[in-house]
N, C-alpha and C positions, 0 to 999 in steps of 0.2 A: 854829863850832856854833850852831845856833840855841837860844835859850835859854828858849822858850816850851813845852819838854814838861814834861809832868807829872811832879813829884818822885816818884822811885820810892819803895818802902816800904823799911824798914830790912833786913827781909829780902830784900828783892831786893838792894839795895845789897851785903849781905854774900855772896851768891850771886855777884854779878858780881866781887866781889874776889876771891873763890876762884877763879873761872874766869880772872881777870886772872893771878893767879900761876901757874896752869898752864900758860896760853900763855908767861908770861916765862921759864918753866923749859925748855919748848920752844925758845925762841928761844935761850936759853942753850947748849942741846945743839947746836943747829943754827949756832953760832958767830956769833950775833948777829943773824940773821937767819932769817925764815919768810916762804914765798909766801903770798900774798894767800889762795889758795885753801886752803891748810892751815888758817889763821887763820879763814877762813868757816867750814871744816868744825867746828872747835873750838867757835867762837862758836854755832853752830847746834845743833851733834851730840854735843859731849862728854857722856859718861854722867853723869847728874844734874845737870848744869850749864848745858848747850847751852841755846839758845833752844826747841829741840823737844823735848829730854829731859829740861827742868826740869818745876816745877810750876805754873807761871803759865798763865793762860788766854790762848790764842792768838785764839781764833775768836769771831766772833759780836760783838755789841754792847758786851758786856763785855770784851772782848779787844782786840787790836791792829788787826785787820782784819776784814773780810767777804768771804767767797767766794760764788760763785754758789748752793751749796746752802743757805746759809744765808738767803741773801735769799728764796727762795720754792722750794717742792715742785714746782713747775711746770719747772724747770730739769731736775729728775731724771726726771720723767714724760716731757719732750719728748726727753731723751737714751735713755730705755728704748727708744725707737722704733727708733733707730739701733742699739742693743746687741742689740735682738731680732733684727735683720736679720743681724747677724753670726752671732749664736749659731745662726740656723737655716741657716747656711751652713758651719757648724765643728760645736762642741759646746756643751752646755748648761753653760758653765762661765764664771763672771767672775772675773778677778783686779784688784782695785783696788790699785794703788800707791799709799802715802801718803794715807791715807783721811781725814785731817782730824779733824773733830768725831763724823765717823760718818754726817753728815747726808744724803749724797749716798747711801750704800748703805741708808739707811733710806726715803728714797724710791724708790729705784730698783727693790727687790725687789718691793714691792706693785704697781708701775707694770708689772713684767715679768709677774708673774702675773697680771694684769689682761689683759695682750695673750696670755695663754696659752703663755708663754715662761719661766716660771719655772725659774732654773738648777738644776741638781742641785747645785752647790757654788758658794758665792761665798766667795773667799778674798780676806783683806785682808794685803798686807805692811806691816807696820808696826814699826818700830824702836823708839819710842817707848813705853815702859812706861806713861807717863802718858796719851797720846793712845790707846794701846790700851784702856786702862780707860776712858775717856771715848767710846770708839766702843761697847763693850760695852754701857754704861749708854745711849747714846743709841737702840741696836738695841732694847734691852730694854723701851724706852719706847714707840718709835713704830713698831717692827716686830717684836713678840714672838714672832709664829708662824712667823718666818724664822728663829730662832735656831739650828735644827737644821741648816742648811744652811752656816751662816758660820764659817769656821774662820780663825784667825790664823797666818800664817806669819814666820819669822824671815829667810828667805831665798827667792831666785826658785827655783820648782820647775826640775828638770832638764829637763823637756819641758811642753809647755802647749798645748792648743788651747782656742779660745775667744775670749773679748773681753777684752782688758787695757785697764782705763783709768786715767788719771793726770790728775787736775785740779790744776793749780797745784802741780806737782812740780818740773819742770824748771826753772823760775826760781830754786829753792832749793837746786838743785845747787852745790857747791862751784865757783866759777868763777875762772880766772885774770884779773888785770887787768893791762894792758899800756898800756906809752906807746911809741907810734911817735916816736923823736927826730929833731930836725932840728938837731943840734949838732955834726955832724961825728965823731959817735961810732961806733965798731965794735965791736960789732955795732949797728944802727939800731935793734933793739927791745929795750926794757928791761921787765922784769918788775917789777910792783910787789910791794912785801911789807910786812912789819911786823918792827920792830927795837924796843928798850928804851933808852931815854935818860932821866936825870934821874927815875927813879922810875915812869915812864909809858910805855905803848905809845906807837909814832910811826913814821909812814909811811916807807918805805925802797924802794930799788930796785936792781936789778943786771941786767947783760947777761941777756936770754932766751936759753936754750938748748933744744938737743934738740926735741921733740915740738911744744912751745909755739913756738919758734923759726920752726920748718917751718909750722905751721899762721898764725902771725901775717905772715910773709912773702908765704904763697898768698892773703892777702886782698886784696893789691894797694893797702893804705891808704897816702895820701900823708901824708907827716909835715908840721908835730907833729899828733898826734892820741892820743887816750885811748879806750880800750874794752875790753871784756871778751871772752874767749875760753873757752867752757866745754868743756874736752876730756872732762869726767865725763859730760855729757850725750851726747856722742857716743859715749861707750863704754858708756854705758847701754843706750842704742838698739841699738848693735851686739851686746851681750849678748842682748839681750831676741830680736833676729832668730835668734840662735843658738838659742834655745830654743823658738821658736814653731814648731811643725809645722803647724797650719791654723788661720786665725783671723785677726783686727786688733787693732792697738793703735791707740787713740783717746787722742789725748794733745791736751788743752785748756790753754792758758796764753798768757801775754802776752808778744807778739814780734812780729818782723818777718822778711821774707826779707834774705837778706844784703846786696842791693844799698841796701836801704832802713837796715838797722839801722849798717853803716859808713858812712853817708852822711855827706859834709864838715858839714851843719848839726848833726849830733850829736856832734861831736867831744869832748864832756865825758863819754862813756861813759852807761850807764845804770844803774849801782849806786844802789839806793835802800833805805832802812831804815824800818821801819813799828813805831813804838811809840805805841798807844794811839790809834789812827784818825787820827795823824799822821805825816806823811812828813818824813823828814829825811836827810843826805847824809854822817852821818860814822860810818862801821860800826865806829871804834874806840872810839865812846862807851860807857860800860857794857856791854862784851861779855855776851851771853847773854840781853840784855833786850829787844834789836830783833830783829827778822826783817831779814834781809840777802837781797836779790835783784837779779836782772839781767834784762835782756830774752833770750829765746831766739832764738838763729839758726834760723829754721825751715829755712834751706837747707842748714844742717850737719846737723839731725834728718834731713831728707829724705835728704841723702847717704849717712848712716851706715847708714840701713835699706837704701836702694837696694843700695848695696855689700856689704851681707850678704843680698843675697839676697830682699829683700821688695819688694813693689809700693807704689808711691805711689799710694793709693787716692784722695784727695783732699784739699785744702788750701784752707780758706776763713775768712772771719771768724765770729766766734761769733753774730753776729746771723743772718747768711744760713743757718748750720748749725742754729740753732733755728727759724728761720720753716720752713726745709725740712722738720724734724721735726714741724710741726705746734704751736708753742707758741701760735699766735693761736687755734688751734681749743679748744685746752685752756683758754683764758679764757673760753668759752662757757659760762653757768650751767649747772650739772648735769654739766659733763664735767672739768675740772680742779678741784682743791683750792681751796677757798675761793670757789668761783662761786657759791653759793646766797645768802649773805647780801651786801646792798649794800656793808658796810663792809669784808667779805671780799673782794669782788671789786674794791673801789678799791685796797687793798692789793695784791692781785695784780697788777692793771695796773701800778701803779707799781713794783713789781720787775720786772715784765718789760720795763718802760721802759728800767730801767738796765741789765739784760742785753743788750738789743738796739738802745739808742741807740749811734749813731756817737759823740757826745760823752761817752758813758760805757763800758760794758764791751763794746758790741757791736761796735767796730772794735779795740780795744786788745787785745783776746783774739782768738786763733785757734784753730783746730781742724784738726789733721792726722791724715789715717788712712793707716797702712802695715799691709800684710798680705800673708797668703801664702793662696793655695787658695780666696779667698772671692769668690764671684761678685759682680759689680757690675751697674749702678752702685750705689753707697751712697746712701741716702736724703738722708742730711745735706749731700750735695754735688751735689744734682741741679740745682740753679741756684746760680751765683755762684762756682762753682769755680776757684780762682786757682793751680792747680799749676804754670801757665806763668809765674808770677812768681817761682818758686823757682828 
Protein backbone atom coordinates (compact mmCIF):
# COMPACT_ATOMS: atom_id res chain seq x y z
CA UNK A 1 0.00 0.00 0.00
CA UNK A 2 1.42 3.40 -0.97
CA UNK A 3 2.07 5.66 2.01
CA UNK A 4 1.83 9.13 0.44
CA UNK A 5 -1.96 9.38 0.65
CA UNK A 6 -3.28 12.36 2.66
CA UNK A 7 -4.29 11.48 6.18
CA UNK A 8 -8.09 11.26 6.55
CA UNK A 9 -9.82 13.23 9.27
CA UNK A 10 -10.89 11.66 12.53
CA UNK A 11 -14.50 11.65 11.36
CA UNK A 12 -13.53 9.92 8.12
CA UNK A 13 -11.60 7.29 10.05
CA UNK A 14 -14.59 6.70 12.32
CA UNK A 15 -16.94 6.29 9.37
CA UNK A 16 -14.56 3.83 7.72
CA UNK A 17 -14.26 1.83 10.93
CA UNK A 18 -18.05 1.62 11.16
CA UNK A 19 -18.23 0.39 7.57
CA UNK A 20 -15.46 -2.13 8.25
CA UNK A 21 -17.48 -3.55 11.14
CA UNK A 22 -20.50 -3.86 8.85
CA UNK A 23 -18.43 -5.68 6.22
CA UNK A 24 -16.85 -7.93 8.86
CA UNK A 25 -20.31 -8.91 10.12
CA UNK A 26 -21.39 -9.87 6.59
CA UNK A 27 -18.19 -11.89 6.13
CA UNK A 28 -19.01 -13.78 9.32
CA UNK A 29 -22.56 -14.49 8.12
CA UNK A 30 -21.09 -15.76 4.83
CA UNK A 31 -18.88 -18.29 6.56
CA UNK A 32 -15.72 -16.21 6.46
CA UNK A 33 -15.82 -15.08 2.82
CA UNK A 34 -17.34 -12.25 0.80
CA UNK A 35 -17.11 -11.86 -2.97
CA UNK A 36 -15.20 -8.80 -4.14
CA UNK A 37 -18.31 -7.65 -6.04
CA UNK A 38 -20.31 -7.58 -2.80
CA UNK A 39 -17.44 -5.92 -0.94
CA UNK A 40 -17.25 -3.22 -3.62
CA UNK A 41 -21.02 -2.71 -3.40
CA UNK A 42 -20.80 -2.14 0.34
CA UNK A 43 -17.68 0.03 0.11
CA UNK A 44 -19.36 2.32 -2.41
CA UNK A 45 -23.06 2.18 -1.60
CA UNK A 46 -23.72 0.99 1.98
CA UNK A 47 -26.38 3.40 3.31
CA UNK A 48 -24.80 6.32 5.14
CA UNK A 49 -21.31 4.81 5.09
CA UNK A 50 -20.36 3.87 1.53
CA UNK A 51 -18.27 6.15 -0.65
CA UNK A 52 -21.22 7.43 -2.69
CA UNK A 53 -23.77 7.40 0.11
CA UNK A 54 -21.66 9.09 2.78
CA UNK A 55 -21.16 12.81 3.23
CA UNK A 56 -17.67 13.37 1.80
CA UNK A 57 -17.12 15.52 -1.26
CA UNK A 58 -16.32 13.33 -4.29
CA UNK A 59 -16.24 15.51 -7.39
CA UNK A 60 -14.23 18.57 -8.37
CA UNK A 61 -10.98 20.08 -7.16
CA UNK A 62 -11.96 19.61 -3.51
CA UNK A 63 -12.94 15.97 -3.98
CA UNK A 64 -11.17 12.85 -5.18
CA UNK A 65 -11.37 13.20 -8.95
CA UNK A 66 -12.57 15.41 -11.80
CA UNK A 67 -15.17 14.30 -14.32
CA UNK A 68 -15.61 15.85 -17.75
CA UNK A 69 -18.56 18.12 -16.78
CA UNK A 70 -16.48 19.58 -13.91
CA UNK A 71 -13.72 20.53 -16.34
CA UNK A 72 -15.80 22.74 -18.64
CA UNK A 73 -19.43 23.43 -19.62
CA UNK A 74 -18.36 22.83 -23.23
CA UNK A 75 -18.61 19.09 -22.58
CA UNK A 76 -22.34 19.36 -21.88
CA UNK A 77 -22.86 21.84 -24.70
CA UNK A 78 -21.27 19.48 -27.24
CA UNK A 79 -23.13 16.47 -25.85
CA UNK A 80 -26.39 18.43 -26.16
CA UNK A 81 -26.11 18.31 -29.94
CA UNK A 82 -26.18 14.51 -29.89
CA UNK A 83 -28.91 14.39 -27.27
CA UNK A 84 -31.02 16.76 -29.35
CA UNK A 85 -30.81 14.41 -32.33
CA UNK A 86 -31.99 11.48 -30.19
CA UNK A 87 -34.86 13.50 -28.71
CA UNK A 88 -35.97 14.60 -32.18
CA UNK A 89 -36.21 10.94 -33.21
CA UNK A 90 -37.97 9.70 -30.07
CA UNK A 91 -39.54 11.79 -27.27
CA UNK A 92 -38.41 14.99 -25.51
CA UNK A 93 -37.31 13.23 -22.33
CA UNK A 94 -33.85 12.80 -20.80
CA UNK A 95 -32.95 10.33 -18.06
CA UNK A 96 -29.53 10.73 -16.48
CA UNK A 97 -28.36 7.79 -14.38
CA UNK A 98 -25.89 8.69 -11.68
CA UNK A 99 -25.72 12.47 -12.15
CA UNK A 100 -22.70 13.08 -9.91
CA UNK A 101 -22.50 16.71 -8.84
CA UNK A 102 -25.36 17.73 -11.16
CA UNK A 103 -22.99 19.75 -13.30
CA UNK A 104 -23.82 17.89 -16.52
CA UNK A 105 -27.55 18.46 -16.10
CA UNK A 106 -26.94 22.14 -15.32
CA UNK A 107 -24.98 22.54 -18.57
CA UNK A 108 -27.11 20.29 -20.74
CA UNK A 109 -30.51 21.84 -20.01
CA UNK A 110 -29.69 25.38 -21.19
CA UNK A 111 -27.73 24.00 -24.15
CA UNK A 112 -30.71 21.92 -25.27
CA UNK A 113 -32.96 24.94 -24.82
CA UNK A 114 -30.64 27.01 -27.02
CA UNK A 115 -30.94 24.32 -29.69
CA UNK A 116 -34.73 24.48 -29.51
CA UNK A 117 -34.93 20.99 -27.96
CA UNK A 118 -35.64 21.68 -24.32
CA UNK A 119 -36.92 18.41 -22.82
CA UNK A 120 -40.38 18.22 -21.32
CA UNK A 121 -38.89 16.18 -18.51
CA UNK A 122 -35.33 15.68 -17.23
CA UNK A 123 -35.20 12.76 -14.82
CA UNK A 124 -32.24 11.92 -12.59
CA UNK A 125 -31.83 8.43 -11.18
CA UNK A 126 -29.83 8.92 -8.00
CA UNK A 127 -29.82 6.62 -4.98
CA UNK A 128 -27.48 8.72 -2.83
CA UNK A 129 -29.31 11.25 -0.71
CA UNK A 130 -26.13 13.31 -0.29
CA UNK A 131 -25.53 13.48 -4.04
CA UNK A 132 -29.17 14.21 -4.74
CA UNK A 133 -29.00 17.23 -2.43
CA UNK A 134 -25.85 18.43 -4.15
CA UNK A 135 -27.44 18.02 -7.58
CA UNK A 136 -30.43 20.06 -6.48
CA UNK A 137 -28.12 22.81 -5.21
CA UNK A 138 -26.07 22.82 -8.43
CA UNK A 139 -29.18 23.11 -10.60
CA UNK A 140 -30.65 25.81 -8.38
CA UNK A 141 -27.45 27.84 -8.76
CA UNK A 142 -26.62 27.29 -12.43
CA UNK A 143 -29.92 26.42 -14.16
CA UNK A 144 -32.74 27.70 -11.92
CA UNK A 145 -35.27 28.33 -14.69
CA UNK A 146 -35.27 24.65 -15.64
CA UNK A 147 -36.10 23.36 -12.16
CA UNK A 148 -39.71 22.73 -13.13
CA UNK A 149 -38.83 19.95 -15.58
CA UNK A 150 -36.33 18.12 -13.34
CA UNK A 151 -37.38 15.22 -11.13
CA UNK A 152 -35.46 12.63 -9.15
CA UNK A 153 -36.17 8.92 -9.31
CA UNK A 154 -35.46 6.09 -6.88
CA UNK A 155 -35.68 3.45 -9.60
CA UNK A 156 -35.83 3.12 -13.36
CA UNK A 157 -39.22 3.83 -14.93
CA UNK A 158 -40.98 0.75 -16.23
CA UNK A 159 -41.07 2.23 -19.74
CA UNK A 160 -38.97 5.00 -21.22
CA UNK A 161 -38.64 6.84 -24.54
CA UNK A 162 -36.02 9.50 -25.12
CA UNK A 163 -32.31 9.72 -24.32
CA UNK A 164 -30.70 7.98 -21.36
CA UNK A 165 -27.28 9.29 -20.29
CA UNK A 166 -24.68 7.71 -18.05
CA UNK A 167 -21.32 9.42 -17.65
CA UNK A 168 -18.76 7.47 -15.59
CA UNK A 169 -21.35 5.13 -14.12
CA UNK A 170 -20.50 1.67 -15.48
CA UNK A 171 -16.94 1.77 -14.11
CA UNK A 172 -18.29 2.13 -10.56
CA UNK A 173 -20.72 -0.78 -10.75
CA UNK A 174 -19.66 -3.68 -8.51
CA UNK A 175 -17.38 -6.00 -10.44
CA UNK A 176 -16.18 -9.53 -9.83
CA UNK A 177 -12.41 -9.92 -9.55
CA UNK A 178 -11.08 -13.14 -11.07
CA UNK A 179 -7.80 -15.04 -11.21
CA UNK A 180 -7.26 -17.52 -14.01
CA UNK A 181 -4.98 -20.09 -12.40
CA UNK A 182 -2.13 -22.05 -13.92
CA UNK A 183 -1.57 -24.30 -10.95
CA UNK A 184 -3.28 -27.54 -11.89
CA UNK A 185 -6.38 -26.47 -10.00
CA UNK A 186 -9.91 -27.51 -10.88
CA UNK A 187 -11.81 -25.42 -11.68
CA UNK A 188 -9.17 -23.20 -13.26
CA UNK A 189 -10.93 -19.92 -12.45
CA UNK A 190 -10.77 -18.48 -8.94
CA UNK A 191 -13.05 -15.73 -7.71
CA UNK A 192 -11.34 -13.09 -5.60
CA UNK A 193 -12.98 -12.08 -2.37
CA UNK A 194 -12.48 -10.66 1.11
CA UNK A 195 -12.02 -12.42 4.43
CA UNK A 196 -11.29 -11.42 8.02
CA UNK A 197 -8.11 -12.34 9.90
CA UNK A 198 -6.17 -10.83 12.80
CA UNK A 199 -8.73 -8.08 13.18
CA UNK A 200 -8.56 -6.77 9.63
CA UNK A 201 -9.85 -7.30 6.11
CA UNK A 202 -7.72 -9.61 3.97
CA UNK A 203 -7.80 -10.79 0.37
CA UNK A 204 -9.18 -14.28 -0.16
CA UNK A 205 -10.32 -16.49 -3.03
CA UNK A 206 -12.36 -19.56 -3.88
CA UNK A 207 -13.30 -21.48 -7.05
CA UNK A 208 -15.61 -19.51 -9.33
CA UNK A 209 -19.03 -20.98 -9.99
CA UNK A 210 -22.24 -20.33 -11.93
CA UNK A 211 -22.58 -17.36 -14.25
CA UNK A 212 -19.19 -15.97 -13.28
CA UNK A 213 -17.39 -19.19 -14.19
CA UNK A 214 -19.27 -19.38 -17.49
CA UNK A 215 -18.39 -15.78 -18.34
CA UNK A 216 -14.75 -16.21 -17.35
CA UNK A 217 -14.25 -19.33 -19.44
CA UNK A 218 -15.94 -17.72 -22.45
CA UNK A 219 -13.26 -15.02 -22.53
CA UNK A 220 -10.59 -17.51 -23.57
CA UNK A 221 -8.00 -15.94 -21.26
CA UNK A 222 -4.68 -17.75 -21.07
CA UNK A 223 -3.59 -18.33 -17.47
CA UNK A 224 -1.99 -17.03 -15.35
CA UNK A 225 -4.05 -13.87 -15.47
CA UNK A 226 -5.99 -11.48 -13.23
CA UNK A 227 -8.89 -9.33 -14.34
CA UNK A 228 -12.42 -8.20 -13.69
CA UNK A 229 -15.82 -9.23 -15.04
CA UNK A 230 -18.77 -6.92 -14.42
CA UNK A 231 -21.88 -9.05 -14.47
CA UNK A 232 -23.72 -6.05 -12.96
CA UNK A 233 -23.00 -3.80 -15.96
CA UNK A 234 -24.26 -6.46 -18.37
CA UNK A 235 -27.43 -6.97 -16.33
CA UNK A 236 -28.03 -3.22 -16.09
CA UNK A 237 -27.80 -2.73 -19.87
CA UNK A 238 -30.12 -5.71 -20.39
CA UNK A 239 -32.66 -4.18 -18.01
CA UNK A 240 -32.45 -0.80 -19.71
CA UNK A 241 -33.05 -2.46 -23.07
CA UNK A 242 -36.18 -4.12 -21.70
CA UNK A 243 -37.57 -0.75 -20.62
CA UNK A 244 -36.56 1.34 -23.65
CA UNK A 245 -39.45 1.73 -26.08
CA UNK A 246 -37.83 4.24 -28.43
CA UNK A 247 -34.67 6.26 -28.13
CA UNK A 248 -31.03 5.69 -27.26
CA UNK A 249 -28.64 5.04 -24.42
CA UNK A 250 -25.48 7.16 -24.48
CA UNK A 251 -22.88 5.61 -22.19
CA UNK A 252 -19.57 7.41 -21.57
CA UNK A 253 -16.82 5.77 -19.59
CA UNK A 254 -13.26 4.56 -19.61
CA UNK A 255 -12.71 1.11 -21.00
CA UNK A 256 -11.81 -1.01 -23.99
CA UNK A 257 -13.12 -3.63 -26.38
CA UNK A 258 -12.76 -7.15 -25.01
CA UNK A 259 -9.73 -8.15 -27.10
CA UNK A 260 -7.82 -5.14 -25.75
CA UNK A 261 -9.12 -5.30 -22.18
CA UNK A 262 -8.13 -8.92 -21.64
CA UNK A 263 -4.82 -8.60 -23.45
CA UNK A 264 -1.80 -10.54 -22.12
CA UNK A 265 -0.02 -7.25 -21.39
CA UNK A 266 -2.88 -6.23 -19.08
CA UNK A 267 -2.64 -9.29 -16.84
CA UNK A 268 -2.86 -7.43 -13.54
CA UNK A 269 -6.43 -6.24 -14.01
CA UNK A 270 -7.74 -2.68 -14.06
CA UNK A 271 -9.03 -2.12 -10.52
CA UNK A 272 -8.09 1.36 -9.34
CA UNK A 273 -8.94 3.45 -6.28
CA UNK A 274 -9.19 7.25 -6.23
CA UNK A 275 -8.59 9.33 -3.13
CA UNK A 276 -8.01 13.10 -3.18
CA UNK A 277 -6.76 13.12 -6.76
CA UNK A 278 -4.36 10.27 -6.10
CA UNK A 279 -4.64 6.75 -7.49
CA UNK A 280 -3.86 3.68 -5.42
CA UNK A 281 -4.44 -0.05 -5.84
CA UNK A 282 -5.55 -1.24 -2.41
CA UNK A 283 -9.37 -1.44 -2.33
CA UNK A 284 -9.24 -2.73 1.26
CA UNK A 285 -7.61 0.49 2.53
CA UNK A 286 -10.09 2.32 4.77
CA UNK A 287 -13.33 1.17 3.11
CA UNK A 288 -15.69 3.96 2.15
CA UNK A 289 -13.05 6.66 1.69
CA UNK A 290 -11.86 5.80 -1.83
CA UNK A 291 -13.73 5.42 -5.08
CA UNK A 292 -13.21 1.94 -6.57
CA UNK A 293 -13.40 1.49 -10.33
CA UNK A 294 -12.51 -0.89 -13.14
CA UNK A 295 -12.36 -0.51 -16.91
CA UNK A 296 -15.55 -1.19 -18.84
CA UNK A 297 -15.71 -4.15 -21.25
CA UNK A 298 -17.49 -2.36 -24.09
CA UNK A 299 -17.85 -5.59 -26.04
CA UNK A 300 -19.91 -7.00 -23.16
CA UNK A 301 -21.99 -3.80 -23.07
CA UNK A 302 -22.67 -4.02 -26.82
CA UNK A 303 -23.52 -7.72 -26.59
CA UNK A 304 -25.91 -7.18 -23.69
CA UNK A 305 -27.75 -4.47 -25.60
CA UNK A 306 -27.81 -6.35 -28.89
CA UNK A 307 -28.99 -9.60 -27.29
CA UNK A 308 -31.84 -7.65 -25.66
CA UNK A 309 -32.99 -6.22 -28.98
CA UNK A 310 -31.15 -2.90 -29.24
CA UNK A 311 -29.13 -1.67 -32.19
CA UNK A 312 -25.48 -0.73 -31.66
CA UNK A 313 -25.63 2.79 -33.09
CA UNK A 314 -22.00 3.75 -32.59
CA UNK A 315 -18.83 3.31 -30.57
CA UNK A 316 -15.86 5.66 -30.60
CA UNK A 317 -13.36 7.55 -28.48
CA UNK A 318 -14.48 10.54 -26.44
CA UNK A 319 -12.23 12.72 -28.60
CA UNK A 320 -13.88 11.68 -31.86
CA UNK A 321 -17.35 11.95 -30.34
CA UNK A 322 -16.84 15.48 -29.02
CA UNK A 323 -15.17 16.67 -32.22
CA UNK A 324 -18.04 15.24 -34.26
CA UNK A 325 -20.45 17.09 -31.96
CA UNK A 326 -18.69 20.38 -32.68
CA UNK A 327 -16.74 21.09 -29.52
CA UNK A 328 -14.18 22.93 -31.63
CA UNK A 329 -16.85 25.30 -32.92
CA UNK A 330 -17.96 25.97 -29.36
CA UNK A 331 -14.50 27.31 -28.58
CA UNK A 332 -15.00 30.20 -30.99
CA UNK A 333 -15.46 33.53 -29.15
CA UNK A 334 -19.11 34.20 -28.40
CA UNK A 335 -20.22 30.64 -29.20
CA UNK A 336 -19.29 28.55 -26.17
CA UNK A 337 -19.13 29.43 -22.50
CA UNK A 338 -16.08 31.42 -21.47
CA UNK A 339 -15.19 32.39 -25.03
CA UNK A 340 -15.46 36.18 -24.74
CA UNK A 341 -12.64 36.94 -22.31
CA UNK A 342 -9.04 36.00 -23.04
CA UNK A 343 -8.53 34.28 -19.69
CA UNK A 344 -11.78 32.35 -20.01
CA UNK A 345 -10.90 31.31 -23.54
CA UNK A 346 -7.51 30.00 -22.44
CA UNK A 347 -9.13 28.01 -19.62
CA UNK A 348 -11.70 26.60 -22.02
CA UNK A 349 -9.04 25.57 -24.53
CA UNK A 350 -7.02 23.91 -21.80
CA UNK A 351 -10.05 21.98 -20.57
CA UNK A 352 -11.02 20.88 -24.07
CA UNK A 353 -7.45 19.71 -24.63
CA UNK A 354 -7.81 17.44 -21.60
CA UNK A 355 -11.12 16.11 -22.96
CA UNK A 356 -9.81 15.25 -26.42
CA UNK A 357 -6.07 14.69 -26.07
CA UNK A 358 -5.09 11.02 -26.61
CA UNK A 359 -2.73 11.34 -23.64
CA UNK A 360 -5.53 12.57 -21.38
CA UNK A 361 -9.25 11.65 -21.51
CA UNK A 362 -9.63 11.67 -25.29
CA UNK A 363 -8.59 8.07 -25.90
CA UNK A 364 -9.05 6.56 -22.45
CA UNK A 365 -12.78 7.39 -22.45
CA UNK A 366 -15.17 5.86 -24.97
CA UNK A 367 -18.76 6.54 -25.98
CA UNK A 368 -21.22 3.86 -27.02
CA UNK A 369 -24.78 4.35 -28.24
CA UNK A 370 -27.43 1.64 -28.09
CA UNK A 371 -30.94 2.31 -29.32
CA UNK A 372 -34.30 1.31 -30.68
CA UNK A 373 -36.23 3.05 -33.44
CA UNK A 374 -33.84 6.00 -33.75
CA UNK A 375 -32.96 7.11 -37.29
CA UNK A 376 -29.25 7.35 -37.97
CA UNK A 377 -26.48 7.93 -38.47
CA UNK A 378 -25.86 9.63 -35.15
CA UNK A 379 -23.88 12.86 -35.19
CA UNK A 380 -21.31 11.81 -32.59
CA UNK A 381 -20.20 8.79 -34.62
CA UNK A 382 -20.15 10.36 -38.08
CA UNK A 383 -16.36 9.94 -38.28
CA UNK A 384 -14.14 7.53 -36.41
CA UNK A 385 -16.80 4.95 -35.55
CA UNK A 386 -15.15 1.82 -34.10
CA UNK A 387 -18.07 -0.57 -33.88
CA UNK A 388 -16.02 -3.04 -35.93
CA UNK A 389 -13.51 -3.32 -33.05
CA UNK A 390 -16.15 -4.66 -30.66
